[in-house]
FILOVO-390027 format. One record per residue (C-alpha): x, y, z; residue number from 1. Coordinates in pm, 1 decimal. Example, Ala and Ser with C-alpha at 12.3 -4.5 7.8 and 13.67 -1.06 7.14 Angstrom:
BEGIN
{{1230.0 -450.0 780.0} 1}
{{1367.0 -106.0 714.0} 2}
END
This chain:
BEGIN
{{-1048.9 -992.3 1614.5} 1}
{{-1407.3 -913.9 1530.1} 2}
{{-1528.6 -681.5 1256.3} 3}
{{-1571.9 -344.5 1427.3} 4}
{{-1567.1 29.5 1364.4} 5}
{{-1400.0 95.7 1699.9} 6}
{{-1036.1 201.4 1722.5} 7}
{{-995.2 -21.9 2028.5} 8}
{{-992.6 -392.2 1950.8} 9}
{{-997.6 -646.4 2235.1} 10}
{{-824.6 -978.7 2182.4} 11}
{{-943.9 -1206.5 2461.8} 12}
{{-680.5 -1457.0 2574.1} 13}
{{-823.4 -1585.3 2904.1} 14}
{{-560.5 -1583.5 3176.6} 15}
{{-381.8 -1279.1 3313.2} 16}
{{-48.9 -1456.9 3276.4} 17}
{{-106.2 -1519.0 2906.7} 18}
{{-212.0 -1158.0 2848.2} 19}
{{101.5 -1027.7 3021.1} 20}
{{324.6 -1271.2 2831.3} 21}
{{176.3 -1175.3 2494.0} 22}
{{196.7 -804.7 2574.5} 23}
{{568.5 -839.9 2657.4} 24}
{{635.9 -1043.0 2342.6} 25}
{{464.6 -781.2 2128.0} 26}
{{654.3 -499.8 2301.0} 27}
{{980.9 -680.5 2224.6} 28}
{{869.7 -684.5 1859.5} 29}
{{801.6 -309.0 1868.1} 30}
{{426.2 -306.1 1931.1} 31}
{{277.8 -147.1 2242.6} 32}
{{-31.7 -352.6 2322.9} 33}
{{-168.4 -334.4 2675.6} 34}
{{-264.5 -637.8 2883.7} 35}
{{-604.7 -579.1 3043.4} 36}
{{-685.2 -813.2 3330.9} 37}
{{-906.0 -846.3 3639.2} 38}
{{-1042.7 -648.8 3813.0} 39}
{{-1073.2 -428.2 3503.4} 40}
{{-1237.0 -718.7 3317.8} 41}
{{-1408.5 -1033.1 3453.6} 42}
{{-1198.2 -1328.2 3570.6} 43}
{{-1072.5 -1551.8 3286.7} 44}
{{-1136.3 -1283.9 3023.6} 45}
{{-797.4 -1110.7 3029.2} 46}
{{-725.1 -954.2 2695.8} 47}
{{-493.1 -750.4 2484.7} 48}
{{-606.1 -398.1 2406.5} 49}
{{-509.6 -320.0 2049.5} 50}
{{-557.8 44.9 1957.5} 51}
{{-565.4 126.8 1587.8} 52}
{{-561.6 465.5 1418.4} 53}
{{-582.8 608.3 1068.9} 54}
{{-206.1 658.5 1089.4} 55}
{{-141.8 283.4 1094.3} 56}
{{-69.7 131.4 755.2} 57}
{{-211.3 -198.0 635.6} 58}
{{144.4 -332.3 648.6} 59}
{{184.2 -233.5 1015.4} 60}
{{-141.5 -406.5 1102.8} 61}
{{-34.4 -719.2 914.0} 62}
{{299.5 -714.8 1098.2} 63}
{{119.4 -686.5 1432.0} 64}
{{-104.3 -982.1 1349.1} 65}
{{196.6 -1185.2 1233.2} 66}
{{379.6 -1111.8 1560.1} 67}
{{67.5 -1194.9 1759.7} 68}
{{32.4 -1526.8 1578.9} 69}
{{401.0 -1601.6 1646.7} 70}
{{370.9 -1506.8 2016.7} 71}
{{66.5 -1729.9 2067.2} 72}
{{247.0 -2042.3 1944.1} 73}
END
């Protein structure tokens, strides 16, 4: 993810199939992260939409990133 002040963080994964797979894996781990795919975004730029808030702890964010890393492998 890029350095940003926005609460919504896109994580571009490329294919729609990969975005859906990662979204399901994260949901199974307890994280609701939407898969955004064409026609909402251009072809081959499907992404995960990670929404952060001030209520999320640093530990929760670290856990999300750990689960994302695990799901990508």
